[in-house]
C-alpha positions in Angstrom: 0.0 0.0 0.0 1.4 3.3 -0.9 0.8 6.8 -2.2 1.7 5.8 -5.7 1.7 2.6 -7.8 4.8 0.4 -7.6 7.0 0.1 -10.7 8.2 -3.4 -9.7 6.0 -6.2 -11.0 5.8 -9.7 -9.5 3.0 -12.3 -9.4 2.9 -12.3 -5.6 3.0 -8.5 -5.3 -0.2 -6.4 -5.3 0.0 -2.6 -5.2 -2.8 -0.7 -3.5 -2.7 3.1 -4.0 -4.3 4.9 -1.1 -5.4 8.4 -0.2 -4.1 8.4 3.4 -6.0 11.6 4.2 -9.3 9.8 3.9 -8.2 6.3 4.9 -11.0 4.4 6.8 -10.8 1.0 5.1 -8.5 -1.0 2.8 -10.5 -1.6 -0.4 -10.3 -5.2 -1.5 -8.5 -6.4 1.6 -10.6 -8.3 4.2 -7.8 -9.6 6.5 -4.3 -8.5 7.6 -1.8 -10.4 9.7 1.2 -8.2 9.9 1.8 -4.6 9.0 5.0 -2.8 8.0 4.8 0.9 7.7 7.6 2.9 6.1 5.7 6.1 5.2 7.5 9.4 5.7 8.6 12.6 4.2 10.7 15.6 5.0 9.5 19.1 6.0 10.9 20.5 2.8 9.1 18.0 0.6 5.9 18.3 2.6 5.9 22.0 2.3 4.5 22.8 5.7 4.4 21.4 9.2 0.7 20.6 8.7 1.4 18.6 5.6 4.3 16.8 7.3 2.2 15.9 10.3 -0.6 14.7 7.9 1.7 12.0 6.5 4.2 11.2 9.3 1.6 11.1 12.1 -2.0 11.0 10.8 -1.5 8.6 7.8 0.6 6.2 9.8 -1.8 6.1 12.7 -4.8 5.7 10.4 -3.2 2.8 8.5 -2.2 1.1 11.7 -5.7 1.5 13.1 -7.4 0.2 9.9 -5.0 -2.8 9.8 -5.7 -3.6 13.4 -9.5 -3.6 12.7 -8.8 -6.1 9.9 -7.1 -8.5 12.3 -3.5 -7.5 12.3 -1.6 -8.5 15.4 1.9 -7.4 14.5 3.0 -3.9 13.5 6.4 -2.6 12.5 6.9 1.1 11.8 9.8 3.3 10.8 10.2 6.3 13.1 13.4 8.3 13.5 16.5 8.7 15.7 15.6 11.2 18.4 11.8 10.5 18.3 10.4 12.0 21.5 6.8 13.4 22.0 8.3 16.1 24.3 11.0 17.2 21.9 11.3 20.9 21.0 12.3 19.8 17.5 9.1 19.6 15.5 10.3 16.6 13.4 11.3 14.5 16.4 8.2 15.5 18.3 5.9 14.3 15.6 7.8 11.0 15.3 7.5 10.6 19.1 3.8 11.4 19.1 3.3 8.8 16.3 5.2 6.2 18.3 3.0 7.0 21.3 -0.2 6.8 19.3 0.5 3.5 17.6 1.6 2.1 21.0 -1.9 2.8 22.3 -3.6 0.8 19.6 -3.0 -2.5 21.5 -1.0 -4.5 19.0 0.4 -7.6 20.7 3.7 -7.1 18.9 5.0 -3.6 18.0 8.4 -3.0 16.4 9.6 0.6 16.2 12.7 1.2 14.0 14.6 4.4 14.8 17.1 4.8 11.9 19.6 7.6 11.7 20.1 9.2 8.2 18.9 6.7 5.6 21.3 5.9 2.8 20.1 4.5 -0.5 18.8 5.4 -3.9 16.6 8.5 -3.6 15.8 8.4 -7.3 14.1 5.0 -6.9 11.8 6.7 -4.3 11.0 9.6 -6.7 12.6 12.0 -4.3 14.5 15.1 -5.2 18.2 15.2 -4.9 19.6 16.4 -1.6 23.1 17.8 -2.3 23.9 18.5 1.4 22.7 15.1 2.4 24.9 13.5 -0.2 27.9 15.4 1.0 27.1 14.5 4.6 26.9 10.8 3.7 30.2 11.0 1.9 31.8 12.6 5.0 30.2 10.1 7.4 31.5 7.2 5.3 35.0 8.7 5.3 34.9 9.1 9.1 32.8 6.0 9.8 35.2 4.5 12.5 34.9 7.7 14.5 31.1 8.0 14.5 29.1 6.0 17.0 27.0 3.3 15.3 23.6 4.8 16.2 24.6 8.0 14.3 26.0 6.4 11.1 23.9 6.3 8.0 21.9 3.1 7.6 20.8 1.5 4.4 17.0 1.2 3.8 17.5 -2.5 3.1 19.1 -3.0 6.5 16.2 -1.2 8.1 13.7 -3.5 6.3 15.6 -6.6 7.2 15.9 -5.6 10.8 12.2 -4.9 11.0 11.3 -8.2 9.5 13.7 -10.1 11.8 12.5 -8.3 14.9 8.8 -8.8 14.0 9.3 -12.5 13.7 11.5 -12.8 16.8 9.3 -10.8 19.1 6.5 -12.9 20.7 4.9 -10.1 22.6 5.4 -6.5 23.5 7.2 -3.5 22.0 10.7 -3.6 20.6 12.6 -0.4 19.7 15.4 -0.9 17.1 18.3 1.5 17.3 20.1 2.5 14.2 23.2 0.6 15.4 21.2 -2.6 15.8 19.8 -2.2 12.3 23.3 -1.7 10.9 24.4 -5.0 12.5 21.9 -6.9 10.3 23.5 -8.6 7.4 23.0 -6.4 4.3 23.4 -9.2 1.8 
């Protein structure tokens, strides 16, 4: 389920395009077991704090709520390093509020991934180039041994693998994955 159709085709892959602003059901889906949510944007791309909050809080919570109503018992969601509902930083506060809201939905298993800067192919995500981010990633790669693991860039594939692994290894409760933990997951 996403905001736009997938370009990848596979017989076992079905793409559902949703308007998350009006999400109250999942058309054509009558049961869900596990939910992985990796929705997110940046303030710059969103254009305003309200638009950012609409996606990074409201859409995520709405999707988690609808999936729970369809029977989902396990939820994994991408948040951010520094997420804290009491943060003075808007981005971190919204991420923390989202974590708090999905925690209150009553999922028997909840995995929250808190990656640092995500590395990977932005073009594949139809995202605009971010020259400063690219420069930062290059510098962080150069000084990698000096940077604590939780602050090093992490590949999106590592985040996905870590979420999947934690989802299936957690029998009950909430598990928060640090960026350092996600980087330790085999990236092959």
